[in-house]
C-alpha positions as CSV (number, residue, x, y, z in Angstrom):
1,M,114.4,81.0,90.7
2,H,115.8,83.6,92.4
3,E,113.8,84.2,95.4
4,L,116.0,81.8,97.5
5,G,119.0,83.6,97.0
6,I,116.9,87.3,98.3
7,V,115.7,85.6,100.9
8,T,119.0,84.5,102.1
9,Y,120.7,87.7,101.6
10,V,118.2,89.8,103.3
11,A,118.0,87.0,106.0
12,K,121.8,87.7,107.2
13,A,121.3,91.4,106.4
14,V,119.2,91.4,108.5
15,T,120.0,89.1,111.3
16,K,123.5,91.6,110.5
17,I,121.6,94.0,111.8
18,A,118.9,92.7,115.2
19,E,123.1,91.6,116.1
20,E,124.6,95.5,115.9
21,K,121.4,96.5,117.5
22,D,120.9,94.5,120.2
23,I,116.9,93.1,118.6
24,E,116.4,90.0,120.6
25,K,113.3,89.4,118.0
26,V,112.0,90.6,114.9
27,G,108.5,90.5,114.5
28,A,108.2,91.7,110.2
29,V,110.4,92.5,107.7
30,I,109.4,94.8,105.6
31,L,110.8,95.1,102.0
32,E,110.2,97.1,98.3
33,I,110.4,95.2,95.8
34,G,109.9,97.2,92.1
35,E,107.1,96.0,90.1
36,V,109.5,94.9,87.0
37,S,111.8,93.1,89.0
38,G,110.8,89.4,87.9
39,I,110.8,88.4,91.9
40,I,107.4,86.7,92.2
41,G,105.7,87.8,95.3
42,D,104.5,84.9,96.8
43,Y,107.8,82.9,96.2
44,L,109.4,85.1,98.1
45,K,107.1,84.7,100.7
46,D,107.4,81.0,100.7
47,C,110.9,80.4,100.2
48,W,110.8,83.2,103.9
49,N,108.5,80.9,106.1
50,Y,111.1,78.0,105.1
51,F,114.6,79.6,105.5
52,R,113.5,81.8,108.9
53,K,113.2,78.7,110.5
54,R,117.5,78.6,110.1
55,Y,117.7,82.1,112.0
56,P,116.9,82.7,115.8
57,V,116.1,85.9,115.6
58,L,113.9,85.7,112.3
59,T,111.6,82.9,113.5
60,E,108.6,84.4,114.4
61,A,109.2,87.2,111.8
62,E,106.6,88.1,108.8
63,L,107.7,89.1,105.4
64,Q,105.8,91.2,103.9
65,Y,106.4,93.1,100.9
66,E,105.4,96.9,98.5
67,T,105.2,96.4,95.4
68,L,106.8,100.2,93.7
69,S,105.9,101.2,90.5
70,A,107.9,101.0,87.2
71,V,108.5,104.6,86.0
72,T,110.8,105.7,82.5
73,Y,112.7,109.1,82.0
74,C,112.9,109.7,78.3
75,E,116.2,111.9,77.6
76,E,114.5,112.5,74.4
77,C,111.3,114.9,75.3
78,K,112.7,114.3,79.3
79,E,109.5,112.9,80.4
80,K,108.7,110.2,83.0
81,Y,105.4,107.5,82.5
82,A,104.4,104.3,83.3
83,T,106.3,101.3,82.0
84,V,104.3,98.6,82.3
85,Q,101.8,100.7,80.3
86,Y,104.0,101.7,77.8
87,G,107.6,99.4,77.7
88,R,110.4,101.2,76.1
89,I,109.3,103.9,73.9
90,C,108.2,107.0,74.8
91,P,104.6,107.9,75.2
92,H,104.9,111.2,74.3
93,C,107.0,111.9,71.8
94,G,107.7,107.7,70.1
95,S,111.4,107.8,71.3
96,G,113.1,104.7,72.6
97,R,116.4,107.0,73.8
98,T,114.7,106.0,77.5
99,Y,116.0,104.2,80.6
100,L,114.2,102.9,84.2
101,L,114.0,105.0,86.9
102,T,112.8,103.4,89.1
103,G,110.6,99.6,89.0
104,N,113.2,97.1,89.4
105,E,114.8,97.4,93.5
106,C,114.5,94.9,96.2
107,N,114.7,97.2,99.4
108,I,114.7,96.5,103.0
109,K,112.5,99.7,104.4
110,E,111.1,98.5,107.5
111,L,111.7,96.0,110.7
112,K,109.1,95.5,113.7
113,V,110.9,94.3,116.2
114,Y,109.8,92.5,119.7
115,G,111.9,94.1,122.1
116,T,115.6,95.8,122.4
C-alpha cells in the first residue's frame, strides 16, 4: 500500500508550507492524481484520516482529490490519445512508439486554510 507513503509525504510537505507561511490550520488539501498512477483514492483518504491526527496543523484537514486523465503521445504520427481507452498502441497509426504524457502524477494542487 503506497498510499500511506504518499500521505506521509503530503502531510510533511503541507506542514512545512504551513510553517513557512504562518498558517495555523489547514481546512483541506487538494491533490491531483493521475488515472494510471495506481493510487486508490479511498485508501488514500483512509490513510489521511488516520495520519492527519499526528500533525496539529492538519487535524481538521479534509483530503480531496481530482483525477487527471491519462494521455499518451505517439512519436510516429505526433497524435495524442486517451491512454486508458487505447493502451500503448496508437489508435491513429498503429505504432507502439508511444509514451505517457499525463496520468501518472500525484501533485499537491491546492490548500484551503483557516486564518493566517
